[in-house]
VEXFIPA-469916 format. One record per residue: y negated, x, z of N, C-alpha, C, O in turn; residue in one letter. Coordinates in pm, whole numbers, plus 50000, padded with zeros to 5 digits. Last residue first. Layout:
VEXFIPA-469916
  n.north  n.east   n.up  ca.north  ca.east  ca.up  c.north  c.east   c.up  o.north  o.east   o.up  type
        Y       X      Z         Y        X      Z        Y       X      Z        Y       X      Z     a
...
end
This chain:
VEXFIPA-469916
  n.north  n.east   n.up  ca.north  ca.east  ca.up  c.north  c.east   c.up  o.north  o.east   o.up  type
    51680   48677  48644     51630    48587  48507    51730   48617  48418    51728   48568  48305     e
    51855   48701  48912     51791    48736  48813    51788   48642  48731    51862   48544  48727     i
    51932   48523  49153     51769    48564  49122    51763   48621  49036    51643   48636  49015     w
    52184   48471  49117     52113    48393  49067    51966   48448  49055    51892   48420  48960     s
    52362   48834  49015     52330    48711  49114    52201   48597  49061    52126   48634  48970     p
    52557   48846  48706     52405    48890  48798    52397   48743  48933    52417   48621  48933     k
    52930   48899  48807     52825    48868  48753    52653   48875  48808    52624   48903  48924     r
    53165   49003  48943     53111    49120  48849    53002   49007  48726    52996   49024  48604     k
    53263   48905  49114     53265    48809  49010    53193   48911  48894    53176   48882  48776     a
    53144   49063  49344     53306    49055  49289    53325   48980  49186    53443   48990  49153     l
    52865   49002  49284     52912    49110  49266    53102   49139  49255    53163   49214  49179     f
    52875   48729  49375     52814    48806  49222    52867   48935  49210    52917   48966  49102     a
    52920   48768  49624     52982    48667  49515    52982   48702  49406    53082   48708  49335     r
    52685   48889  49753     52845    48940  49751    52942   48893  49631    53018   48963  49565     l
    52499   48734  49653     52468    48871  49634    52674   48925  49657    52751   48981  49579     g
    52496   48491  49804     52555    48465  49714    52518   48632  49601    52516   48622  49479     e
    52533   48549  50092     52671    48497  50022    52650   48506  49819    52738   48519  49734     q
    52313   48634  50048     52378    48731  50111    52513   48707  50046    52584   48783  49980     g
    52132   48426  50041     52136    48569  49939    52214   48609  49946    52245   48655  49836     e
    52213   48255  50260     52222    48207  50127    52238   48342  50038    52340   48364  49974     a
    52366   48475  50538     52265    48399  50427    52288   48369  50323    52376   48430  50262     s
    52575   48641  50612     52631    48487  50618    52437   48404  50561    52417   48282  50557     v
    52430   48863  50600     52585    48854  50535    52609   48714  50541    52680   48672  50450     r
    52228   48840  50768     52234    48840  50608    52329   48822  50529    52326   48778  50415     r
    52350   48859  51019     52256    48727  50985    52241   48766  50839    52250   48658  50780     t
    52499   49055  51056     52567    48975  51063    52489   48838  50990    52542   48746  50928     a
    52250   49240  51001     52337    49269  50914    52426   49136  50913    52446   49087  50802     i
    52106   49183  51287     52041    49212  51118    52150   49148  50998    52138   49047  50929     m
    52251   49271  51462     52214    49130  51450    52171   49126  51294    52222   49057  51206     e
    52298   49551  51407     52421    49457  51417    52390   49301  51367    52451   49230  51286     t
    51994   49623  51500     52078    49631  51347    52190   49521  51338    52175   49418  51273     t
    51969   49519  51751     51948    49492  51623    51983   49497  51509    52001   49406  51428     l
    52162   49664  51867     52195    49564  51925    52142   49498  51806    52218   49426  51742     e
    52068   49932  51842     52239    49904  51789    52227   49714  51794    52294   49649  51713     t
    51827   49930  51944     51860    49929  51831    51982   49861  51768    51993   49774  51682     v
    51921   49864  52231     51836    49813  52160    51843   49780  51995    51857   49673  51935     e
    52076   50151  52265     52116    49965  52270    52091   49877  52215    52168   49803  52155     d
    51874   50323  52211     51986    50342  52114    52050   50199  52138    52077   50131  52039     r
    51525   50289  52203     51646    50245  52328    51755   50237  52213    51736   50156  52122     g
    51307   50258  52081     51354    50415  52080    51500   50396  52161    51576   50491  52174     t
    51128   50136  51767     51216    50080  51872    51277   50260  51914    51291   50353  51834     r
    50917   50125  51633     50883    50189  51727    50977   50158  51824    50947   50150  51943     s
    51061   50064  51352     51002    50233  51367    50962   50233  51494    50954   50351  51526     w
    51138   49812  51316     51234    49888  51390    51169   50044  51410    51226   50129  51478     l
    50942   49671  51227     50996    49644  51379    51056   49717  51429    51064   49727  51551     e
    50851   49824  50959     50785    49807  51088    50846   49763  51210    50804   49820  51311     d
    51151   49732  50854     51122    49898  50848    51000   49918  50987    51023   49988  51086     i
    51113   49471  50799     51202    49533  50917    51180   49675  50951    51190   49722  51064     w
    50951   49416  50604     50938    49321  50751    51027   49418  50896    51013   49427  51018     r
    51109   49494  50385     50980    49559  50408    50948   49528  50588    50928   49615  50673     k
    51347   49348  50448     51378    49486  50456    51209   49519  50468    51179   49575  50574     a
    51241   49102  50388     51293    49091  50572    51316   49262  50520    51273   49318  50621     t
    51181   49105  50123     51078    49067  50203    51117   49115  50357    51031   49159  50434     r
    51407   49158  50007     51318    49262  49977    51250   49202  50110    51272   49267  50212     v
    51546   48902  50092     51592    49055  50161    51528   49149  50132    51551   49250  50198     a
    51417   48730  49935     51413    48689  50069    51452   48844  50130    51378   48894  50216     e
    51532   48834  49693     51328    48782  49690    51323   48817  49861    51251   48903  49911     p
    51741   49064  49583     51718    48945  49605    51587   48893  49677    51550   48994  49737     a
    51642   49295  49298     51669    49255  49418    51651   49157  49473    51541   49109  49443     a
    51470   49315  49050     51635    49269  49087    51702   49255  49213    51813   49203  49224     a
    51217   49363  49118     51273    49195  49095    51428   49172  49021    51482   49076  48967     l
    51240   49620  49186     51234    49522  49264    51263   49377  49225    51323   49294  49294     i
    51278   49716  48894     51425    49712  49027    51357   49610  49146    51429   49522  49193     e
    51061   49624  48772     51201    49589  48722    51304   49647  48841    51414   49594  48855     r
    50919   49789  48889     50870    49643  48929    51013   49610  48860    51083   49550  48942     i
    50980   50053  48840     50951    50013  48965    50973   49877  49007    51023   49840  49113     y
    50917   50024  48545     51052    50029  48587    51072   50032  48743    51187   50011  48780     a
    50638   50020  48540     50709    49892  48514    50870   49904  48533    50941   49804  48535     a
    50562   50246  48647     50517    50107  48757    50593   50000  48715    50626   49906  48788     v
    50622   50386  48426     50710    50406  48577    50707   50304  48635    50808   50251  48680     t
    50497   50256  48244     50614    50285  48232    50683   50260  48336    50766   50172  48360     a
    50205   50350  48294     50264    50199  48263    50418   50182  48278    50454   50078  48332     e
    50217   50642  48275     50230    50571  48389    50237   50389  48398    50269   50324  48497     m
    50271   50820  48110     50362    50735  48151    50366   50646  48262    50460   50594  48323     q
    50031   50904  47963     50080    50810  47920    50200   50758  47958    50255   50672  47889     d
    49952   51067  48225     49871    50928  48158    49952   50838  48060    49945   50716  48068     p
    50262   51193  48385     50106    51222  48264    50073   51067  48264    50147   50973  48294     g
    50331   51163  48695     50369    51156  48607    50234   51153  48531    50125   51123  48581     t
    50535   51132  49025     50440    51175  48991    50397   51178  48833    50496   51247  48809     v
    50597   50883  49231     50644    50935  49175    50504   51015  49104    50390   50972  49121     a
    50517   50875  49544     50653    50905  49533    50686   50959  49385    50770   51048  49372     h
    50285   50985  49812     50292    50926  49649    50493   50936  49659    50567   50983  49745     v
    50328   51125  50043     50206    50989  50013    50248   50920  49926    50256   50798  49940     l
    50505   51298  50088     50551    51145  50113    50480   51043  50066    50514   50927  50044     g
    50468   51562  50024     50466    51515  50190    50476   51344  50218    50461   51283  50324     i
    50490   51581  49766     50617    51710  49882    50586   51594  49973    50683   51523  50001     e
    50282   51397  49616     50413    51363  49642    50537   51430  49756    50631   51372  49810     r
    50042   51560  49709     50073    51426  49754    50258   51408  49803    50325   51405  49906     a
    50121   51755  49560     50143    51790  49698    50163   51670  49750    50260   51644  49821     r
    50082   51676  49356     50257    51729  49327    50221   51732  49455    50325   51698  49511     a
    49839   51599  49352     49951    51485  49295    50069   51535  49358    50151   51460  49409     a
    49637   51828  49561     49720    51731  49420    49832   51648  49422    49912   51648  49516     t
    49373   51798  49776     49535    51848  49732    49559   51766  49595    49503   51667  49548     f
    49133   51855  49976     49154    51803  49875    49314   51859  49835    49354   51967  49877     r
    49054   51947  50346     49088    51946  50205    49154   51844  50063    49233   51755  50093     a
    48992   51834  50619     48966    51791  50518    48956   51827  50365    48885   51771  50282     g
    49150   51954  50784     49028    52104  50715    49002   51989  50637    48974   52040  50528     t
    49272   51802  50954     49170    51944  50984    49112   52000  50899    49028   52089  50919     l
    49452   51673  50742     49313    51593  50873    49211   51691  50939    49095   51665  50970     f
    49593   51852  50700     49467    51761  50607    49427   51724  50687    49314   51769  50706     l
    49723   51930  50928     49710    52065  50799    49584   51979  50743    49476   52037  50740     e
    49845   51732  51028     49751    51818  51089    49674   51908  50981    49554   51935  50987     r
    50013   51573  50858     49829    51494  50903    49736   51626  50939    49618   51644  50910     a
    50209   51726  50838     50087    51733  50713    49954   51695  50761    49841   51738  50736     a
    50292   51679  51107     50282    51824  51064    50171   51827  50934    50075   51904  50926     s
    50341   51445  51115     50242    51457  51211    50171   51612  51156    50054   51649  51160     r
    50393   51224  50825     50420    51256  50952    50296   51329  51013    50180   51300  50984     g
    50325   51019  50649     50309    51190  50584    50378   51274  50733    50406   51393  50723     i
    50345   50778  50698     50367    50815  50560    50449   50936  50573    50564   50963  50539     k
    50222   50723  50987     50383    50706  50953    50440   50676  50736    50520   50603  50678     a
    49961   50867  50894     50111    50911  51020    50240   50876  50932    50316   50938  50857     l
    49877   50633  50766     49896    50789  50677    49988   50872  50804    50087   50937  50770     v
    49856   50416  50953     49919    50405  50797    49979   50527  50737    50087   50536  50677     y
    49692   50560  51138     49842    50482  51169    49888   50463  51048    50000   50515  51040     p
    49453   50593  50978     49549    50706  51057    49703   50666  51124    49797   50741  51149     s
    49245   50458  50914     49371    50518  50820    49471   50558  50898    49587   50546  50858     i
    49083   50463  51110     49122    50357  51084    49286   50352  51001    49387   50285  51016     v
    49035   50785  51113     49064    50702  51220    49136   50555  51177    49251   50539  51216     a
    48965   51074  51004     49022    50991  50904    49073   50846  51068    49190   50863  51100     p
    48625   51130  51142     48737    51136  51193    48875   50987  51081    48872   50864  51086     v
    48351   51353  51077     48399    51205  51088    48532   51256  51147    48557   51369  51188     l
    48204   51488  50984     48165    51484  51071    48240   51367  51149    48203   51307  51249     g
    48238   51527  50695     48125    51453  50704    48126   51408  50845    48065   51303  50865     l
    48469   51668  50731     48374    51707  50642    48211   51657  50646    48107   51716  50617     r
    48677   51451  50825     48574    51582  50894    48474   51617  50843    48370   51601  50907     v
    48732   51311  50559     48582    51246  50679    48545   51357  50775    48428   51376  50811     e
    48889   51383  50382     48815    51420  50370    48697   51405  50515    48607   51481  50550     t
    49170   51363  50275     49134    51267  50379    48995   51369  50409    49031   51455  50489     f
    49236   51344  49902     49200    51400  50011    49171   51342  50143    49133   51228  50119     g
    49345   51418  49603     49355    51313  49700    49307   51404  49848    49350   51515  49880     f
    49351   51368  49231     49294    51435  49365    49296   51355  49507    49253   51240  49516     t
    49560   51360  48962     49430    51303  49094    49441   51404  49186    49521   51495  49206     t
    49691   51428  48739     49568    51514  48812    49482   51451  48891    49360   51470  48897     q
    49929   51241  48733     49954    51413  48802    49838   51474  48776    49851   51596  48782     e
    49905   50935  48879     49885    51041  48761    49856   51169  48827    49791   51198  48927     e
    50186   50826  49092     50016    50887  49069    50010   50959  48940    50100   51033  48900     a
    50263   50544  49245     50287    50625  49131    50150   50688  49094    50042   50632  49073     v
    50416   50453  49520     50295    50499  49454    50338   50564  49375    50432   50640  49393     v
    50493   50139  49734     50560    50254  49665    50391   50312  49573    50289   50245  49564     i
    50332   50066  49921     50518    50046  49986    50561   50183  49852    50631   50283  49869     d
    50058   50133  50018     50165    50117  49944    50279   50125  49988    50317   50188  50086     c
    49918   50258  50251     49974    50112  50242    50032   50068  50178    50087   49964  50213     v
    49810   50487  50122     49923    50477  50221    50026   50378  50265    50144   50386  50297     a
    49620   50463  49967     49746    50501  49918    49858   50444  49988    49958   50383  49949     v
    49445   50379  50143     49465    50226  50104    49602   50336  49990    49683   50262  49933     l
    49362   50620  50225     49435    50581  50304    49502   50443  50258    49598   50397  50320     g
    49228   50709  49993     49379    50806  50070    49450   50670  50151    49566   50631  50137     a
    49053   50548  50013     49083    50553  49907    49244   50573  49940    49341   50499  49924     g
    48887   50676  50255     48981    50517  50253    49049   50496  50129    49124   50399  50140     g
    48963   50993  50126     48897    50895  50253    48980   50802  50280    49098   50810  50314     g
    49024   50923  49789     48940    51030  49911    48940   50937  50009    48921   50817  49988     l
    49187   50959  49506     49190    50886  49591    49146   50973  49765    49214   51051  49832     a
    49083   50977  49175     49098    51072  49309    49117   50944  49384    49075   50837  49341     a
    49298   50952  48880     49170    51016  48897    49146   51098  49068    49172   51215  49095     g
    49469   50694  48986     49437    50779  48895    49303   50845  48946    49225   50801  49031     h
    49791   50493  49044     49700    50622  49144    49659   50704  49033    49741   50774  48973     v
    49922   50232  49181     49902    50284  49061    49763   50352  49058    49654   50297  49067     r
    50125   50095  49447     50001    50213  49389    49992   50246  49291    50080   50330  49276     g
    50296   49804  49528     50300    49883  49453    50158   49979  49360    50107   49947  49253     v
    50447   49667  49758     50267    49706  49712    50300   49827  49633    50326   49937  49682     l
    50629   49402  49797     50629    49514  49794    50482   49503  49720    50422   49413  49662     p
    50525   49148  50040     50617    49153  49872    50553   49282  49890    50456   49300  49963     v
    50371   49067  50251     50527    49025  50286    50609   49075  50176    50732   49066  50182     p
    50148   49241  50383     50161    49188  50259    50336   49173  50260    50410   49271  50270     l
    50052   49407  50585     50154    49315  50599    50180   49223  50493    50238   49119  50523     t
    49903   49592  50415     50002    49668  50497    50160   49581  50550    50278   49614  50559     n
    49692   49424  50418     49776    49515  50302    49890   49543  50366    49985   49473  50331     l
    49577   49369  50655     49618    49222  50551    49669   49339  50452    49692   49263  50358     a
    49498   49617  50767     49646    49513  50835    49672   49417  50745    49786   49370  50744     d
    49292   49639  50608     49446    49767  50593    49541   49711  50652    49658   49730  50618     f
    49154   49487  50701     49164    49484  50520    49311   49568  50551    49421   49537  50505     m
    49120   49481  50967     49182    49433  50933    49205   49393  50774    49260   49290  50735     a
    48984   49770  50964     49117    49761  50999    49188   49637  50964    49306   49651  50931     a
    48714   49709  50830     48808    49767  50747    48943   49774  50795    49032   49784  50711     m
    48621   49517  51072     48653    49448  50916    48713   49559  50815    48766   49512  50714     r
    48630   49737  51240     48683    49618  51260    48775   49547  51135    48894   49528  51107     r
    48446   49864  51159     48502    49920  51192    48659   49834  51154    48753   49857  51078     a
    48217   49655  51187     48218    49754  51070    48394   49754  51094    48464   49660  51055     d
    48208   49689  51471     48218    49544  51394    48239   49576  51292    48329   49499  51261     e
    48138   49926  51558     48259    49854  51607    48302   49768  51523    48421   49760  51493     l
    47887   49936  51458     47992    50013  51371    48123   49988  51460    48223   50044  51415     n
    47781   49755  51628     47760    49708  51496    47896   49826  51416    47978   49788  51333     q
    47819   49882  51855     47845    49786  51859    47878   49767  51697    47994   49766  51654     e
    47649   50131  51785     47795    50192  51861    47855   50029  51830    47960   50040  51768     r
    47400   50084  51540     47435    50082  51694    47576   50114  51689    47624   50125  51576     t
    47343   50211  51204     47382    50122  51309    47393   50157  51440    47397   50279  51460     y
    47251   50379  51057     47167    50379  51173    47168   50249  51234    47078   50185  51289     s
    47448   50482  50889     47411    50603  50947    47289   50536  51091    47250   50602  51187     a
    47490   50251  50771     47598    50279  50828    47527   50375  50949    47543   50356  51070     s
    47365   50332  50542     47302    50216  50586    47398   50226  50769    47336   50198  50871     q
    47438   50507  50383     47366    50515  50437    47297   50477  50533    47208   50533  50598     a
    47727   50428  50325     47715    50476  50432    47587   50544  50487    47588   50614  50588     m
    47642   50209  50157     47692    50227  50263    47651   50270  50362    47583   50224  50454     w
    47530   50420  49960     47510    50319  50001    47515   50267  50138    47423   50274  50220     e
    47800   50533  49915     47718    50639  49957    47617   50544  50019    47598   50569  50138     l
    48128   50396  49963     48020    50379  49895    47916   50499  49958    47960   50557  50057     d
    48400   50602  50042     48275    50519  50085    48188   50518  49999    48154   50624  49947     a
    48664   50619  49826     48646    50585  49934    48507   50552  49990    48496   50429  49982     g
    48709   50635  49560     48617    50747  49598    48597   50738  49773    48535   50821  49839     a
    49005   50550  49416     48897    50500  49507    48867   50624  49594    48942   50691  49665     s
    49093   50597  49122     49142    50507  49200    49023   50413  49328    48980   50298  49336     f
    48855   50654  48848     48916    50674  48939    48956   50552  49012    48903   50441  48999     a
    48739   50588  48617     48823    50725  48620    48843   50755  48751    48850   50873  48782     k
    48819   50227  48591     48732    50320  48553    48791   50484  48558    48896   50501  48496     g
    48997   50027  48817     48898    50067  48723    48837   50197  48713    48807   50267  48810     a
    49278   50048  49028     49130    50117  48993    49107   50121  48883    49170   50202  48814     g
    49547   49884  49155     49467    50000  49071    49337   49992  49092    49291   49923  49183     a
    49842   49748  49269     49681    49819  49281    49627   49941  49226    49654   50059  49246     l
    50057   49498  49243     50028    49636  49185    49872   49651  49201    49792   49572  49151     v
    50308   49325  49381     50192    49321  49384    50132   49460  49328    50180   49553  49393     a
    50571   49094  49355     50526    49205  49361    50418   49210  49334    50378   49118  49262     v
    50637   48826  49431     50743    48910  49433    50709   49042  49437    50780   49121  49500     r
    50504   48497  49437     50494    48632  49426    50597   48707  49479    50654   48659  49577     l
    50561   48213  49506     50643    48311  49385    50599   48431  49371    50655   48492  49281     g
    50392   48124  49761     50573    48163  49765    50641   48186  49604    50763   48175  49588     a
    50164   48269  49902     50193    48258  49732    50384   48287  49706    50459   48377  49669     h
    50112   48431  50090     50095    48263  50113    50148   48196  50001    50175   48076  50004     r
    49994   48648  50059     50079    48611  50168    50134   48515  50165    50225   48501  50247     a
    49727   48616  49903     49886    48623  49865    49975   48641  49911    50072   48659  49838     a
    49567   48521  50119     49580    48462  50005    49739   48496  49945    49837   48422  49945     s
    49539   48845  50251     49596    48689  50282    49662   48593  50207    49783   48571  50215     r
    49440   48979  49985     49609    48988  50075    49661   48856  50114    49750   48783  50070     a
    49218   48868  49927     49327    48858  49836    49436   48855  49883    49526   48775  49857     w
    49049   48915  50190     49088    48815  50157    49183   48770  50036    49226   48654  50034     g
    49077   49195  50158     49195    49150  50282    49170   49005  50209    49274   48962  50159     e
    48933   49269  49944     49068    49302  49936    49111   49188  50042    49179   49093  50002     i
    48693   49113  50022     48748    49087  49888    48937   49097  49901    49027   49015  49885     e
    48578   49292  50253     48676    49182  50226    48725   49107  50118    48816   49029  50145     a
    48562   49524  50059     48658    49498  50199    48691   49363  50210    48802   49316  50186     i
    48363   49464  49926     48526    49499  49849    48572   49538  49949    48659   49620  49920     l
    48160   49362  50060     48203    49274  49989    48322   49341  49913    48381   49267  49834     t
    48088   49666  50207     48167    49537  50270    48209   49426  50188    48308   49371  50237     p
    48276   49885  50006     48158    49820  50078    48170   49691  50092    48236   49613  50024     n
    48433   50189  49902     48436    50079  49973    48281   50012  49978    48181   50080  49955     f
    48432   50278  49504     48402    50299  49666    48398   50209  49773    48340   50109  49730     a
    48516   50275  49235     48567    50246  49317    48574   50213  49488    48657   50161  49562     n
    48315   50489  49119     48459    50529  49157    48505   50447  49232    48556   50502  49330     r
    48063   50335  49057     48073    50423  49199    48211   50465  49241    48240   50479  49360     v
    48176   50201  48835     48028    50249  48860    48029   50349  48960    47988   50460  48927     e
    48383   50054  48924     48400    50143  48837    48254   50253  48842    48260   50375  48853     p
    48501   49858  49038     48345    49873  49095    48331   50012  49026    48257   50089  49087     r
    48719   49688  49128     48652    49714  49006    48511   49732  49030    48424   49646  49040     n
    49074   49720  49223     48951    49739  49255    48798   49798  49103    48790   49894  49027     l
    49329   49503  49068     49210    49596  49026    49082   49634  49110    48978   49582  49071     t
    49554   49347  49103     49460    49365  49170    49462   49510  49111    49549   49597  49106     v
    49879   49180  48937     49801    49287  48901    49655   49286  48975    49590   49206  48908     y
    50144   49039  49051     50024    49003  49058    49960   49150  49053    49979   49230  49145     e
    50462   48881  48915     50386    48948  48946    50249   48947  48943    50197   48875  48858     v
    50606   48677  48840     50613    48694  48968    50518   48831  49034    50506   48868  49150     q
    50389   48603  48600     50501    48551  48601    50508   48590  48767    50418   48538  48834     g
    50099   48785  48642     50154    48753  48530    50306   48727  48612    50345   48819  48684     d
    49801   48751  48714     49899    48715  48751    49984   48702  48627    49956   48632  48529     r
    49535   48976  48815     49582    48889  48695    49720   48885  48756    49764   48974  48829     r
    49172   49019  48928     49350    48964  48953    49444   48881  48856    49437   48762  48826     v
    48950   49249  48964     49015    49121  48907    49177   49120  48969    49254   49195  49028     t
    48691   49297  49246     48813    49267  49158    48855   49197  49105    48840   49079  49136     l
    48415   49234  49339     48423    49366  49303    48624   49390  49236    48663   49497  49190     t
    48367   48958  49348     48296    49019  49278    48324   49170  49253    48268   49230  49161     q
    48601   48697  49224     48532    48790  49310    48451   48847  49236    48435   48830  49115     y
    48714   48326  49272     48620    48408  49165    48594   48536  49282    48571   48508  49399     q
    49046   48240  49273     48951    48249  49349    48841   48369  49261    48880   48470  49203     m
end
C-alpha cells in the first residue's frame, strides 16, 4: 500500500512503521490519522506478523497536532469537531487493539497526541533527551481522546500532575511513571529495541497475542469470583493448547520450542 505520511518496512516477522512528516515534527493531520488507522487495521490481519515498531522520522517522534489543522479546526462546528475527534479515537483504538506487541521508538519530542501514541505502545524505548508533555490545557483544551490509554499507563496520580499543569517532562520522569520502559543514549536505541524484539520472538506467538488481549479483558473486572473463574479458565485452556503442550515438552526435554527459528 502507498502512504503519504508513513513509511512501512517489513523484515520477516517484524514491521517497522515510521511517521514521515519530519518537516512538521510528525504532527498529526487528517491524512496521518487515517493512514495510521489504515495501517493498524491491515496489520491486524497479517498472520505472519509478530512485532511492530513505531518511530518518527527526523528530529522528533511526534509534536502533536499540526498547526494548519489546528487553525482549520478553530472554525469547525461542534458536529465537525465530533467527527474529527471520532477519527482520532478510531486511530488510537486500532493501535491499542493491534493483536501483536507494538514497540515505540521515541526520540526528540512526544507532545499532546504524540504522547498519546506513546501510551498505546506496549513497550517503549525513549532516547534520554526526549521531551514529553500532555500540553493540551496550555491551549485551553483537555487530553480527552488519549486519556483512557494514558490513565491505564501512568495512573490517576501522575495524570493529575501532568494533565492539570500541561508541564513538559523528561524521559527519566516518563520512565518513573511507567509511560516508557527503557531510556537510552542515542547510540543504544537500535540495540535496545532489537533486544525487546528478540525477547518477543522467543515467546509463543499465540500466547503473546492472548496475553495482550487478556490484559485489557481482565483490567475492568472487579468481582473476585468472576476474576477467579476467568483466570483459572485461562490457564487451563492454555495448558492444553498446542503451544502450551509444545512449550512444556520443550522445557522438560531441554530443547527450544518449535516457534524459535
